[in-house]
C-alpha positions in Angstrom: -24.7 8.3 -12.1 -24.3 4.3 -13.2 -21.1 3.2 -11.4 -20.2 5.2 -8.2 -16.4 5.9 -8.5 -14.6 5.4 -4.9 -11.2 6.7 -4.1 -9.2 6.1 -1.2 -7.1 8.3 1.6 -4.6 7.5 3.8 -3.7 3.2 2.3 -3.5 2.0 5.6 -4.6 -1.5 7.2 -7.9 -0.5 7.8 -8.3 0.6 3.9 -6.8 -2.8 2.8 -9.5 -4.8 4.4 -12.4 -2.4 3.1 -11.2 -2.2 -0.9 -11.3 -6.0 -0.5 -15.0 -5.8 -0.1 -15.6 -3.6 -3.2 -16.1 -7.5 -5.1 -19.3 -7.8 -3.3 -20.2 -4.5 -4.6 -20.6 -4.6 -8.3 -22.4 -1.0 -9.1 -19.4 0.5 -7.1 -15.2 0.4 -8.2 -12.0 2.2 -6.4 -10.8 4.4 -9.4 -7.7 5.9 -7.3 -6.2 5.7 -3.9 -4.0 8.5 -2.3 -1.2 9.0 0.0 1.2 11.5 1.9 3.6 9.3 0.1 3.6 8.6 -3.4 5.4 5.6 -2.7 2.7 4.4 -0.3 0.2 5.6 -2.5 1.5 3.5 -6.0 2.3 0.7 -3.7 -1.3 0.1 -2.7 -2.3 0.8 -6.0 -0.4 -2.2 -7.5 -1.5 -4.4 -4.5 -5.3 -4.1 -5.3 -5.3 -3.1 -8.9 -6.5 0.4 -8.2 -5.8 2.5 -11.7 -4.7 6.1 -9.7 -2.3 6.9 -7.4 -1.4 9.9 -6.0 1.3 11.6 -3.8 -1.3 14.1 -2.0 -4.3 14.4 -0.3 -5.5 17.7 -2.4 -4.4 15.6 -6.2 -7.5 13.3 -5.3 -9.7 15.7 -3.9 -9.3 17.7 -7.5 -9.6 14.0 -9.1 -12.5 14.9 -11.7 -12.8 10.9 -12.1 -13.7 10.0 -8.4 -17.6 10.7 -7.1 -16.7 9.4 -3.3 -13.8 9.4 -1.2 -13.0 6.3 1.6 -11.2 8.7 4.4 -9.1 6.4 6.2 -6.3 8.8 7.6 -5.6 8.9 11.2 -8.2 10.6 13.1 -7.3 13.9 13.7 -6.9 14.4 9.9 -10.2 13.6 9.0 -11.7 17.1 9.6 -9.5 18.7 6.8 -9.7 15.8 4.1 -13.5 15.7 4.4 -13.8 19.7 4.4 -11.3 20.0 1.0 -13.7 16.7 -0.1 -17.1 18.6 0.8 -15.7 21.8 -0.7 -15.0 20.0 -3.9 -18.7 18.4 -4.1 -17.0 14.8 -3.4 -19.0 13.3 -1.1 -17.3 11.5 2.0 -17.5 7.9 4.2 -14.9 9.0 7.3 -14.2 6.5 9.6 -15.1 6.1 12.8 -14.0 8.3 15.1 -15.4 11.0 12.7 -13.1 13.6 14.0 -11.2 13.9 17.9 -13.6 17.4 18.1 -17.5 17.9 18.5 -16.2 21.5 16.8 -14.7 19.4 13.8 -17.6 16.8 13.4 -20.4 19.7 13.4 -18.1 22.0 11.0 -17.9 18.9 8.4 -21.9 17.9 9.0 -22.6 21.7 8.5 -20.8 22.0 5.3 -22.1 18.7 4.3 -25.8 20.4 4.6 -24.9 23.9 3.0 -23.2 21.9 -0.1 -26.3 19.1 -0.4 -23.3 16.3 -0.6 -23.6 13.2 1.2 -21.8 12.4 4.1 -21.4 9.6 6.4 -19.3 8.0 9.2 -18.2 4.4 8.7 -19.3 3.1 11.7 -20.2 -0.6 10.3 -21.6 -2.0 13.2 -25.0 -0.4 12.3 -24.9 -2.2 9.4 -24.5 -5.7 10.2 -27.1 -7.9 9.4 -27.4 -9.3 13.1 -27.5 -5.5 14.1 -29.8 -4.7 11.7 -31.7 -8.0 12.8 -31.7 -6.6 16.7 -33.1 -3.1 16.0 -35.8 -5.1 14.4 -36.4 -7.3 17.1 -35.8 -4.3 20.1 -38.6 -2.4 17.9 -41.2 -5.3 17.1 -41.0 -5.4 21.6 -39.5 -8.4 21.9 -38.2 -7.6 25.2 -40.2 -5.3 26.2 -39.0 -1.4 26.8 -35.5 -0.9 26.4 -33.8 0.1 30.1 -30.3 -0.2 29.9 -27.4 -1.0 27.6 -23.9 -2.8 29.3 -20.8 -3.9 27.4 -17.2 -3.7 26.9 -14.6 -3.8 24.5 -10.8 -4.3 25.4 -7.4 -5.0 23.4 -4.4 -6.3 24.8 -2.6 -3.2 22.7 1.5 -2.9 22.2 2.8 -0.8 25.3 5.2 0.5 23.6 5.2 4.6 24.1 6.4 5.1 20.5 3.4 2.8 19.4 0.6 5.3 17.7 -1.7 4.1 20.2 0.2 6.5 23.0 0.9 9.3 20.2 -1.9 12.1 20.7 -0.6 13.7 17.2 -2.3 10.7 15.8 -5.5 10.5 17.7 -3.9 7.7 20.1 -6.1 6.3 23.1 -8.8 4.2 23.6 -11.5 6.9 23.3 -11.0 7.2 19.3 -10.5 3.2 18.4 -12.5 1.5 21.0 -15.2 3.4 23.2 -16.6 4.8 20.0 -18.0 2.0 19.6 -19.9 1.1 22.6 -21.4 4.7 22.9 -22.6 4.4 19.4 -24.0 1.2 20.2 -25.6 2.5 23.3 -26.7 5.7 21.2 -28.4 3.6 18.6 -30.2 1.7 20.7 -31.1 4.5 24.0 -31.3 7.9 21.8 -28.8 10.7 22.9 -28.4 11.0 26.5 -28.8 13.8 29.0 -25.8 12.9 31.0 -22.1 11.8 30.9 -19.9 10.4 33.7 -16.9 9.3 32.9 -13.5 8.0 34.7 -10.6 6.5 32.7 -6.5 6.6 32.8 -4.1 8.3 31.0 -0.6 7.3 29.9 2.3 9.6 30.6 1.9 11.1 26.8 -1.6 11.9 28.1 -3.4 9.4 25.7 -6.1 8.0 27.8 -5.7 4.1 28.4 -9.3 3.1 29.5 -12.4 4.4 30.5 -15.6 3.4 32.4 -18.5 5.6 30.8 -21.9 5.9 32.7 -24.9 7.5 30.2 -27.9 8.7 31.8 -31.2 9.4 30.6 -33.9 12.1 32.1 -36.6 9.0 32.2 -33.7 6.9 34.2 -32.2 4.9 31.8 -28.5 4.2 31.5 -25.4 2.8 29.6 -22.6 1.2 31.4 -19.7 1.2 29.2 -16.0 -0.1 29.7 -13.4 0.0 27.3 -9.5 -0.9 27.5 -5.9 -1.0 26.0 -5.0 -2.9 28.6 -6.8 -5.7 29.6 -8.2 -8.1 26.5 -12.0 -8.5 26.9 -15.0 -10.4 25.3 -16.2 -7.3 23.3 -20.3 -8.1 24.4 -23.1 -6.2 25.1 -26.4 -6.5 26.6 -29.5 -4.5 25.9 -31.9 -4.8 28.8 -35.7 -4.3 28.7 -39.0 -4.9 30.9 -39.1 -8.1 29.2 -35.9 -9.9 28.8 -32.8 -9.3 27.3 -30.7 -9.5 24.0 -26.8 -10.2 23.9 -24.7 -9.3 20.8 -22.4 -11.9 21.0 -18.0 -11.2 20.6 -17.3 -9.0 19.3 -20.1 -7.1 19.3 -19.3 -4.2 16.8 -19.2 -6.8 13.7 -21.2 -9.9 15.4 -22.8 -12.6 13.6 -25.6 -13.5 15.8 -27.6 -11.9 19.0 -29.1 -14.0 21.4 -32.9 -13.2 22.8 -33.7 -13.9 26.2 -37.1 -13.1 26.7 -38.4 -13.6 29.9 -40.7 -17.1 31.1 -38.9 -18.6 27.8 -36.3 -20.3 26.1 -33.6 -18.6 24.5 -33.3 -17.7 20.8 -30.6 -17.9 18.8 -30.6 -15.3 15.7 -27.9 -15.7 13.2 -27.3 -13.6 10.4 -23.6 -13.1 9.1 -21.8 -10.9 7.2 -20.6 -10.7 3.6 -17.4 -10.7 3.3 -15.4 -8.6 5.8 -18.3 -7.3 7.3 -17.1 -3.5 5.4 -19.7 -4.1 2.2 -22.9 -3.3 4.3 -21.8 0.5 4.9 -19.9 0.7 1.7 -23.6 -0.2 -0.2 -25.4 1.9 1.9 -23.2 5.2 0.7 -23.3 3.5 -2.9 -27.1 3.2 -3.3 -27.8 6.6 -1.1 -25.6 8.2 -3.8 -26.9 6.6 -6.7 -31.1 7.8 -5.3 -29.3 11.1 -5.2 -29.6 11.3 -1.2 -27.6 13.2 0.8 -27.7 11.0 3.7 -28.2 8.3 5.6 -31.0 7.2 7.7 -29.0 4.4 9.4 -25.9 6.6 10.5 -27.3 10.4 10.0 -25.2 12.7 10.8 -27.3 13.9 13.7 -26.2 10.6 15.5 -22.5 11.2 14.7 -22.9 14.4 16.2 -24.2 13.3 19.5 -22.1 10.6 19.2 -18.8 12.8 19.0 -20.4 15.2 21.9 -21.0 12.5 24.6 -16.7 11.3 23.2 -16.1 15.5 24.0 -17.6 15.0 27.3 -16.2 11.6 28.5 -12.6 13.6 27.2 -13.3 16.6 29.0 -14.1 14.2 32.4 -10.7 12.4 32.3 -8.9 15.1 31.4 -7.8 13.8 27.9 -7.4 17.0 25.4 -7.7 16.0 21.7 -4.9 17.3 19.3 -6.5 18.4 16.1 -4.7 18.0 12.8 -3.6 20.5 10.3 -6.0 23.0 9.0 -5.8 22.5 5.4 -4.6 19.8 2.8 
């Protein structure tokens, strides 16, 4: 394989942003797009110069000219598309949240391992240059022993009960769109937690509108997180250590700057801008992985995705959220 051929499943708003970043990745190209609406697929293909448009998800899974699928459908549909793609030998990059249940995430991870096919969650935060620099600083002991993570992520979303945010059938609510970010960030920095506590608010339709999450580790480390669809917040993360702290400036899930505060010293600002829209970094991870014959990312391994999804499942249980999984098949 000299050039990786990508297909897009689910030509929505996020997919439109992601495909624009392929201009920064000469070793890859988008060759096909699929929607359950042939008209939507054709319009997306025309808008982005994509050669083939498929009017079903099954058609792109069976397209032999596609090596990897970027899955950007509503969350509950991720499972069926990812399993079909992996069964057909196609690699997958699955938008966050990976699925809406821990069981579905484990099912995908198990099939990827069984087939020896590359699979990764599209958690772009872990690939942002500023976040990479932050991880290096933490590894070098810049703020001593890391003890806690604290942060929030909120938006003032539409309150119309007909809006997708309030529709459980398409994975509405804060958990799958927002809370996945701080949970994944905390898991990246501190590892997989031992305890999960949560308190939140559900809408009349049964989706979560906001929640506070407290994660605990056996050695006393903690993560305190807040997300909301009702409150616009800065979107900042702070990592505390025995020798200082690091601020990940808003919005922390795609930052350009972190500020290192070493105890007794002046603050140090570290800026590392993202390229393009910020999506090319995760696209490069998948593309280079496929070209090298890898089946998994070292930065966003499936074990971390499973761990994050387990925490999300625990949060859902604590606040009374019952996710609705999508169809069994395409």
